[in-house]
N, C-alpha and C positions, 0 to 999 in steps of 0.2 A: 712649391707650389708654384704654378705659376699666378703672374699677377697680370694686369691690366690698369689703364690708366683709369679713373672716375672721372668721366667728363671732362671740363674743362680745368677739373680742380689743382690737377699738376701731382697729387696722392695717387701713390702706385701703389694697389691694393690686390689681398688677392683670389681669386677668380673665385672661390665659394667663400661665403657667410655667415653665418652662424645666427639666426635666428630665436630672441629669445622670449618670443611670445606667451609660451609654457615653459618656460624655466620657473614657475613657480610651482608647478607640478608634480617637481623632484623634490627629492631628498636636500638639505643643504652640500651634501659630503657627495651623491651623485653628479651636484649643480658644478661640483668644485671640480669633479673626476673630465666631466664635459666639456669644462671652460680647459685644462690642462690639456685634454688631447689634443682641444681645438689648438691651440697655443704650440703645443709639441710638434704637429702637422703643419704648421704654418698656417693657419686657418685664423688670420688676428686680428679680425674684420667683425666685429659687434653688431647687428642690428636689434634696438629696441624700440620701447615708444608711451610714454606716457601714463598711455590707459592702459599696458598690457598687464594683468593684474593692478590693478589701481596704483601703479608705482611703483607694487613688491616685485615686477622683476629687475627693476634699472636696480634696487637696492641687492639682492640676490646678484649680482651679476658684478655690482662694486665690488662685495663682499668675495667673491671667488679671484675677483682679479686685486687684489689685496695685496702687497707686494713687489708687485712688475709694474715695469719702470713705465712709464704713460706713454712715452714716447715711442713704447715699444707694441701699442695696440693700437689701432680706429675703432671708437665707439661712433656709432650713429643710435642717433632716435628721432622719434617725431610726438608733434602734438597739434592737434587743430580739434579733436575730437572730443567733445568738452558733456557731461550730463545733463540735463535741461534744455542745452539746445543745440543739441546732435555735433552741429559745427563752430567753432568760431575763429577766425582768423586775423580776431580783433589786434593792434596793437599791443593791447593791455594784456590779455592772455596769453599774446606769443608770448610777450617777456617773462608772466609771470610763468608759464610753464617751462620756460625753458633755465629759470634760475630753481622752481625746484625737480628739473631732471637730474644739474647741477650739485643739487646737493642731495639726490639719492646716489647719484653715480659716486661721488663723494671724488673730483676732479674737478679743473679749472676751467678746464673747454671740453666742446663738443666737436668730433672732429667734423663731422655731415648730419644736418637739424633739417626735417625734412616738415613740411606739411603733410596731414596725416589726408588724405583723400579729398575733394573738393567741399568750401563752404559756398556754399548758394548764392551768402549776404556779404563775397568777400568784396574787399577793399582794397584797392591796389596800395594805394597812397597807404596807408599804414602795417601793413605787410611790408612796405618798401623802410618804412623809420625803421621796425621793429627789428627786420635785418639788419640796418643801419649799425640801430645800437648795439647787436650784441656781433657783428662784425668789430668795431671801432673797441668796443670794451675788452675783446680777447677773448668771450666765453665762447663764442662760433665762426667753424674755419671756414666750412660750407656751408652752401643748402641746397636742398630740393625739393622734393614733391614724390607724392605716388598718387596712384590710380588718377592721373590726368589727362583728358586730351586735348590736342594740339592747341586749340582754342583758350584753354581754359592757358596754360604753359602761358601762351604769344599774351593772354592780356597781364599775369602776373609780368612778365619781360617787359612792358610796357613802361612799370612803373619801378621796380628792383635794378637796382645795379650790377648785383651780383649773380653772374654765372648757373647755373641752374645745374647742379655735377649729376640727379637720378633719378629717375622716376622708376618706382615701384609701380611694379604689374605686374597679377596675376595670370601664368605663362608657362605650359607644358603640355605636355603629350597629349595629354587630354583637354588643355583649356588653349586652342592655337587659336583661337579666333585671327589674333590678328596678323600673322601669316596668311588664313582662309580669303578673307577681306583682299589684301594684294594680287590672291592667286587668281580671285574667280572676278578677275574686272572683265564689262559688258557682259557679263552672263544675266540670268532672271531667276538661279535658283537659289536658296535661303544664302549658300556661302558668300555670297556675290553683297551680301547686304555689310554696309560702314558700318559698325557699330563703333570705332575705336578713331574714327576720324584718319586712320593711316598712324596711328601713330609710331606703330614701330619707323618705320622709316624717317618719318619726323624726327625722333630721336638719335633717329642715324645722321641726319644731314646739318642736326645741331650741334654733336658731341655730348649729348644727355644720355649718359646710360642707364638699359635697361636692367634694372632690382628683377627676376623672375622671384613672386614670391607664390609658396605652397604649389611645387611643382610639380611635387607625385597625389596631386589633389586631382577629382573631378567635380564638376558643377563648384557651387559654394559650398566648399568642408559639406560634400556630401560625403567624401569619403576618397582612400588613394583606388589610384588602379591596377598596381600593383600584387599581382596574388587576386587581385580582384576577378571573381566567374562572369562580371558581366563585359570584360577584355579580355578574352578566351585566345583572339588572333595576335591581340598586342603582349601579353603575354607568354606567348610560346616565342614570340619575336627575339624580345628582349631575352625570356633564358635564352634562344639558339645564341646569339650573338655573347651574352651573358657568357657561355660556353667558347665560346673561340675566342674571347680576350680575355678569357682568364680572369673574371670577376663577378660582380655580382648580378643582380638585373637593375638595382639601385644605381647605381655607377654606369650600364648602362643608358639609361631614362636620361640620368643627368647631363652625359658625354652628347646630349639628343641637345637638348638645349646651349651644351657650350660649344656648338659646331657652327652655328648658324655666326658670320661673320660681324654681326654686330656687336659681337664682345660685349653677350651678358655677364651680369654678375648675377648669380643665383643665390637667394637666400636659404636655404634648410631649415626646418623650425623642428630638425630631429634632436630628442634627447636621448639617444641613445649612441654611444661611443661608438661603437662599432658599426650602424651605420651614417655617425657621420667621417669614419673614417672610410666607409663605401661612396660616401658622395665627394671624397677630395679628391679619391684616385678616379674618379673620372677622367678630371683633368689631365690624367696622363694620356686618353684616351683622344684619337682622330677617326671618328667612322668617317664613312669612306661615301661617296653622293650616293648611291645606291641603296645600301644601309639605310642613311637617314631619310630618304624617301621611302623606304618601306616601315618602318616605322611610324612614319607619319599616315600611311595608308591603312595599316593596322591598326591605328589610332580608330578609325572609323572617318579621316578625312578621305574627300576625293577629289581628284583629280579633275581640273574643267574638261 
């Protein structure tokens, strides 16, 4: 498995992470097999969140990792989504969330702890205090965010002392707005609308690793584009390249993300060991520039 440096953390992590949002939808034996497959293939980075399965996904991951040396895996989890208030980045909530996650994950420390989406009532001073306490106690090694734009990250950086190692953002062939807005500069079409504040280039400039989530989805959980009749041209291109490289269309779609020089770390949410292996195989493929742009266009994106 190829690796990358996660932001400025110093962690050398696999280029593919296993997302555990749906690990509570399969049986415990299936979860054990999935995690074992990930470890056998070198994908020892697991992404979770306190809100996934109301905490049960962290517990299932912990059970699947029982007996595995803690230093042999990377565990990332998130906090900030709370029932009642929607989002809560208060010092008290961050600290209590971390403690509960540590208990559910059966670990003494979390490798990477992300703020889950933005909190419109965020107070940077409180986040900074919470991060400081968690880091000083050794309970969290590194920090990051998810779904945040450059201005929101800059606001946090005004207060927190720790570098933000990662930013989780939805990205893939059918959700490529981060690319489109950077391509349609000085244009008047819909692609020129800057919806993300230039977050792709911002993260590259500030050494923040982008972790694409739902890499095969289109829209917001509307479905996957792989095999979908809504994307006939894209699937034809994927199938053609899959045949050329002797892999599956899944591998090609993931290789498309990995081809970008931002050195992203996709988070695959598959619960199928075979598809997980296909995702990991993408790390062995380097698409040509022509192939990469052909897929971009086949997904419905246009060039200026």
